[in-house]
Every structure is written in C-alpha cells, then in structure tokens.
C-alpha positions as a Markdown table, in Angstrom:
| # | Residue | x | y | z |
|---|---|---|---|---|
| 1 | Met | 0.2 | -21.9 | 21.0 |
| 2 | Lys | 0.6 | -18.2 | 20.7 |
| 3 | Asn | 1.8 | -18.5 | 17.1 |
| 4 | Phe | -1.2 | -20.7 | 16.2 |
| 5 | Tyr | -3.2 | -17.7 | 14.9 |
| 6 | Ser | -0.2 | -16.6 | 12.8 |
| 7 | Lys | 0.3 | -20.1 | 11.3 |
| 8 | Leu | -3.4 | -20.4 | 10.6 |
| 9 | Leu | -3.3 | -17.1 | 8.7 |
| 10 | Val | -0.4 | -18.3 | 6.6 |
| 11 | Leu | -2.1 | -21.6 | 5.9 |
| 12 | Leu | -5.2 | -19.8 | 4.8 |
| 13 | Gln | -3.2 | -17.4 | 2.6 |
| 14 | Phe | -1.4 | -20.1 | 0.7 |
| 15 | Gly | -4.4 | -22.4 | 0.6 |
| 16 | Ile | -6.5 | -19.7 | -1.0 |
| 17 | Ile | -3.7 | -18.9 | -3.5 |
| 18 | Gly | -3.3 | -22.6 | -4.3 |
| 19 | Val | -7.0 | -23.1 | -4.9 |
| 20 | Met | -7.2 | -19.9 | -7.1 |
| 21 | Leu | -4.2 | -21.1 | -9.2 |
| 22 | Leu | -5.7 | -24.5 | -9.6 |
| 23 | Leu | -9.2 | -23.4 | -10.4 |
| 24 | Ala | -8.4 | -20.5 | -12.8 |
| 25 | Glu | -9.0 | -21.0 | -16.5 |
| 26 | Tyr | -6.2 | -18.8 | -17.9 |
| 27 | Arg | -7.3 | -16.6 | -20.7 |
| 28 | Phe | -5.0 | -13.9 | -22.0 |
| 29 | Asp | -6.3 | -10.5 | -20.9 |
| 30 | Leu | -4.0 | -7.5 | -21.2 |
| 31 | Leu | -5.4 | -5.7 | -18.1 |
| 32 | Ala | -4.9 | -8.9 | -16.0 |
| 33 | Val | -1.3 | -9.2 | -17.2 |
| 34 | Ile | -0.6 | -5.6 | -16.4 |
| 35 | Val | -2.1 | -5.9 | -12.9 |
| 36 | Phe | -0.2 | -9.1 | -12.2 |
| 37 | Leu | 3.1 | -7.6 | -13.4 |
| 38 | Leu | 2.4 | -4.5 | -11.2 |
| 39 | Gly | 2.1 | -6.8 | -8.3 |
| 40 | Val | 5.5 | -8.4 | -9.2 |
| 41 | Leu | 7.1 | -4.9 | -9.4 |
| 42 | Val | 5.6 | -3.9 | -6.0 |
| 43 | Gly | 7.1 | -7.1 | -4.5 |
| 44 | Ile | 10.5 | -6.5 | -6.1 |
| 45 | Trp | 10.5 | -2.8 | -5.0 |
| 46 | Ala | 9.8 | -3.9 | -1.4 |
| 47 | Ile | 12.6 | -6.5 | -1.5 |
| 48 | Thr | 15.1 | -3.9 | -2.7 |
| 49 | His | 14.4 | -1.8 | 0.4 |
| 50 | Asn | 14.3 | -4.5 | 3.0 |
| 51 | Gln | 16.7 | -7.2 | 4.0 |
| 52 | Leu | 15.6 | -10.7 | 3.3 |
| 53 | Gly | 16.3 | -11.6 | 6.9 |
| 54 | Asn | 13.9 | -8.9 | 8.0 |
| 55 | Phe | 10.9 | -10.6 | 6.2 |
| 56 | Asn | 8.8 | -13.2 | 7.9 |
| 57 | Ile | 6.1 | -15.3 | 6.2 |
| 58 | Glu | 4.2 | -15.4 | 9.5 |
| 59 | Pro | 2.8 | -12.2 | 10.9 |
| 60 | Glu | 5.4 | -12.3 | 13.7 |
| 61 | Leu | 8.4 | -10.1 | 14.2 |
| 62 | Lys | 11.8 | -11.6 | 13.7 |
| 63 | Glu | 14.5 | -11.2 | 16.3 |
| 64 | Asn | 16.5 | -8.0 | 15.6 |
| 65 | Cys | 14.0 | -6.8 | 13.0 |
| 66 | Arg | 14.0 | -3.1 | 12.1 |
| 67 | Leu | 11.4 | -0.8 | 10.8 |
| 68 | Ile | 11.8 | 0.0 | 7.1 |
| 69 | Thr | 10.5 | 3.4 | 6.0 |
| 70 | Thr | 12.2 | 3.9 | 2.6 |
| 71 | Gly | 11.2 | 3.0 | -0.9 |
| 72 | Ile | 7.6 | 1.8 | -1.2 |
| 73 | Tyr | 7.5 | 1.6 | 2.6 |
| 74 | Arg | 7.4 | 5.3 | 2.6 |
| 75 | Trp | 3.8 | 5.1 | 1.4 |
| 76 | Ile | 2.5 | 1.7 | 2.5 |
| 77 | Arg | 3.3 | -0.5 | 5.4 |
| 78 | His | 2.6 | -3.9 | 3.8 |
| 79 | Pro | 3.9 | -3.9 | 0.3 |
| 80 | Met | 4.4 | -7.6 | 0.1 |
| 81 | Tyr | 0.7 | -8.1 | 0.9 |
| 82 | Ala | -0.1 | -5.5 | -1.7 |
| 83 | Ser | 2.0 | -7.4 | -4.1 |
| 84 | Val | 0.2 | -10.7 | -3.4 |
| 85 | Thr | -3.2 | -8.9 | -3.6 |
| 86 | Leu | -2.3 | -7.4 | -7.1 |
| 87 | Met | -0.9 | -10.6 | -8.5 |
| 88 | Met | -3.9 | -12.6 | -7.5 |
| 89 | Leu | -6.2 | -9.8 | -8.7 |
| 90 | Gly | -4.5 | -10.3 | -12.1 |
| 91 | Val | -5.3 | -14.1 | -11.9 |
| 92 | Thr | -8.9 | -13.3 | -11.0 |
| 93 | Leu | -9.2 | -10.9 | -13.9 |
| 94 | Met | -8.1 | -13.7 | -16.3 |
| 95 | Asp | -11.0 | -15.8 | -15.1 |
| 96 | Pro | -13.5 | -13.4 | -13.5 |
| 97 | Lys | -16.0 | -16.1 | -12.2 |
| 98 | Ala | -17.9 | -15.4 | -9.0 |
| 99 | Ala | -15.9 | -18.1 | -7.2 |
| 100 | Met | -12.6 | -16.5 | -8.1 |
| 101 | Trp | -13.8 | -13.1 | -6.9 |
| 102 | Leu | -15.0 | -14.6 | -3.6 |
| 103 | Leu | -11.7 | -16.3 | -3.1 |
| 104 | Trp | -9.8 | -13.1 | -3.9 |
| 105 | Leu | -11.9 | -11.2 | -1.4 |
| 106 | Phe | -11.3 | -13.9 | 1.2 |
| 107 | Leu | -7.6 | -13.6 | 0.5 |
| 108 | Val | -7.6 | -9.8 | 0.9 |
| 109 | Asn | -9.3 | -10.3 | 4.3 |
| 110 | Val | -6.7 | -12.8 | 5.4 |
| 111 | Leu | -3.9 | -10.4 | 4.4 |
| 112 | Leu | -5.6 | -7.6 | 6.3 |
| 113 | Leu | -5.7 | -9.9 | 9.4 |
| 114 | Lys | -2.1 | -10.7 | 8.9 |
| 115 | Ala | -1.3 | -6.9 | 8.6 |
| 116 | Gln | -3.3 | -6.1 | 11.8 |
| 117 | Arg | -1.4 | -8.9 | 13.7 |
| 118 | Glu | 1.9 | -7.5 | 12.6 |
| 119 | Glu | 0.9 | -4.0 | 13.5 |
| 120 | Ser | -0.1 | -4.9 | 17.0 |
| 121 | Leu | 3.4 | -6.5 | 17.5 |
| 122 | Trp | 5.2 | -3.5 | 16.0 |
| 123 | Leu | 3.3 | -1.1 | 18.2 |
| 124 | Ser | 4.7 | -2.8 | 21.3 |
| 125 | His | 8.2 | -3.4 | 19.7 |
| 126 | Asp | 9.1 | 0.0 | 18.3 |
| 127 | Pro | 7.9 | 3.4 | 19.7 |
| 128 | Cys | 8.4 | 5.0 | 16.2 |
| 129 | Tyr | 5.8 | 2.7 | 14.7 |
| 130 | Leu | 2.8 | 4.8 | 15.7 |
| 131 | Ala | 4.1 | 7.9 | 14.0 |
| 132 | Tyr | 5.0 | 5.7 | 10.9 |
| 133 | Arg | 1.5 | 4.3 | 10.9 |
| 134 | Lys | -0.1 | 7.7 | 10.9 |
| 135 | Lys | 1.9 | 8.7 | 7.8 |
| 136 | Thr | 1.3 | 5.6 | 5.7 |
| 137 | Lys | -1.5 | 3.3 | 4.5 |
| 138 | Tyr | -1.9 | -0.5 | 4.6 |
| 139 | Phe | -1.8 | -1.4 | 0.9 |
| 140 | Ile | -2.7 | 1.5 | -1.3 |
| 141 | Pro | -0.9 | 4.8 | -1.0 |
| 142 | Tyr | -3.2 | 7.7 | 0.2 |
| 143 | Ile | -6.3 | 5.4 | 0.2 |
| 144 | Leu | -6.1 | 2.1 | 2.2 |
C-alpha cells in the first residue's frame, strides 16, 4: 500500500499524456516542433549521464541507486520530468485549446508531485542530497 501513491501518480501522468495525444489536432507550428525537440534532447542528455538501471518510472528509489550530479543533473534534479514537460508543451502549442492547456498544467502538477515524492526519499537515502538540492532546481536551471 505504501507504493499506491507512486503508482497513482504514474497512472495520472500517462493517462494525461494519452488523453493529450488523442485529443490534439496536430497542426505544424515551428515553435511547437522546436519545444518538442528540445524536450527530446533534454531526455537524451539525461540518459547519457545516468544508467538505465538507475531510472524508475515510479517515484521510488531503486535498490543500489546512486545520485547523479553530472551533465544536465548539474543544473536540474529532474531532467526526465523536464523532458516530458517540454515535449507535451510542444504538443499543446500545436493545438493551443483551453482543454490542452489545462491538461498540460495538470500534467506539470503531477510531475511536481512525483519530484517531491522522490526528493523526500532521497533526503533519507543519501546525506549528500540536501547539498545537491540547494545547488540545483527542479526542472528549469536557475529558475524552478
């Protein structure tokens, strides 16, 4: 039952993404494509500095996980969530209806909740995490 909250957040995340992808009326928009591709690049950069076995789709720590502080992790603590946020912002910009913006904002909030859950676990798992958290931001370097 302790992982119910984590599983619920994952379900919400993928449910929102699925609804957004199904509802979107795709129109070519250069800014939308650039934002989407920026999200893809952020995700690739994160993967190049982290081991695939260190990732977890649920906001839970994997056994033998280790804190990554290189690459994009030097500036932001949750680059995979930043990647998803940017990619889905790109989708929203292709079809900027009010419903899409509301879904995107809901997704951002779910990702923030996932990040907060992970951070609470990291704080009890690794004494270095507090110092790392003070030097970095959630999703956007120097801002958020």
